[in-house]
N, C-alpha and C positions, 0 to 999 in steps of 0.2 A: 593859349590853347582854348580857353573858354570863349574868347572872342571869335576864334575861327569857327567853333561849333555854332555859335550864335549866328554868324554870317552865313554859314552853310544852311542852317535851319531857315533863316530869313529868305535865302535864295530859293530853297526848296518850296517854301510857302508861295513865293512870288510866281514860280513856275506853275505850281499847282493852280493858283488863282487865275493866272493868265489863261491856262488851258481850259479851265472851267468857263471862263468868260467867252472864249472862242467857241466852245461847244454850245453855249446858250445862244450866242449871236447866230451861229449856223442854224440852230433849231428854229429861231423865229424867222430867219430868211427862208428856210425850207417851208415853214408854215405859210409864209406869204406866197411862195411859189404854188402851194396847193390851192390857195384862194384864187390865185391867177388862173390856174387851170379850170377851176369851176366857173369862174367869170367868163373865160373864153368859151366854155361849153354853152353858157347861157347866151353869150353874144352870137354864137353860131346858130342858135335856135331862133333868134329874133327875125332874121330875114325870112326864114321859112314860115314862121308864124304870121308875119306881115303879109306874105304872098298868099297864104291860105285864107286869111281874113279878106284881103283885097278881092279875091275871086268871088266872095259872097257879099261883101259889104264895102264895095269900092268908094262909096260916097262918105265913109268915115275917115276921110283923108287927114284931118287934123290930128286925130288920135294916132294914126299909123305914122305920120310924119314925126310926131313927138317921140315915139318909141325909136324910130330910126335915128333921129338926131341925138337922143340920149345914148344910144349904143355907140355912135361915132365918137361922142365926147368921152365916154368911158374908156374906149380903146386907147385914147391918147394920154390918160392920167396914170401916174405911178405913186403919187402921194396917198397913203392910206386914208387920211382924214377927208380929203377932197373926193377921193374915189368913193368913199362910203356915202357921201352926200349924193353923188350922181347915181350910184347904184341903187340908193333908196328911191330916188325919183324914177329910175328905170323900172324898178320892181312895182311901183304904183302904176306906172303907165302900162306895164304888162298886165296888171290886174284889170285895168280898164279894157284892154284888148280882149282879154279872156271873157269879160262880162258881156261882150258883144254877142256871144253865143245865145244869150237869152232873147235878143231881139231878132236873130236870124236862125229860124229852125233848120234851114239847110246846112248852115255852118255847124250847128250843134250835131247834126247827123253825120258830118264828114268824118271818115275814118282817119284821114290825114290830120285833121285838126285835133281829133281825140288823142292820136299818138303824140303829136306835139305837146299837148297838155300834159300827158303822162311824163314825157321827157323833161318838160319844164319843172314839174313837181319834183322829179328825181334830182335834178340839178339843184333846185332850191334846198332840198334836204341835205345834200352833200355840201353845199355852200354854207349852210348854217353850222354843220359840224366843223368845217375848215375854219370858219370865223372864230368859233369858240376855242379851237386848238391854237390858232394864231394869237389871239388875245391872251391866252394862258402862257404861251411861249414869251410873248412880249412882257407880260407881268413878271415872269420869273427872271428874264434878262434884266429888266429895269430894276428890279429889287436887287439883283446881284451887283449891278454897277453902282448902286447907291448905298450899299451896306459897307460899314467899316469892318475890317481893314481892306476889303476888296476894292473899295473906292479908290484907294491909292494906286493900285495896279491899273484900274480902269481909266483913271485920268492920265496916268503916265503913258498909256498906250493908245489913248484916243477913242476909247469905247464910248460912243454917244448913245443917248436915249433913243428908243424905238417908239413909234406911234402906234396907237391902237386903231383898229378898224371899227369905226362906230357909225351907226345910222344917225340921221338928223333926228332931233327931238320930235319933229312932226311925223317922222316915218317909223316910229317905234312900234306901231300897231301891226299886226299880221295882215298880209294881203290875203284876201279870201279867194281861193282857187277851188273850183268844183270841176270834177271829172264828168264828162258826158257819159251817160250809161247806155 
């Protein structure tokens, strides 16, 4: 009788642990989807921003082509670590595009460019929050699958470690974005 009770308790714990791990895995997957939404919003703004800058500063071709190429590369990636590197480069390139407004007064005065700047700042704020939430969800999930005794259930059912969304070491500084007034 005691053995049956022990096995029932063990089975109940295994079910509880499994369900908890599934919840945590779904939480980090949902968090990744939130990052993906914000990245898509950013990627949707890039062609509009490039077009607005081209109208005033068409000879800045190298900067605009770099932004376009990085956007195209980012759209093809799914690995959080590699995507983090490309997104950092894209963020820096967007900062260079926005800095062009200082050299082109007509661009700075453009209502369309000013609206695109505001939209980009809003996306960056949402993206920063989504990254923090994602990395917190990954931390909780990875901790759960590495902790004894949940580790036994995690290994038995193939729960693998999730990757953090990180910027490159060279891209850890904030990109300076100023709104036109």
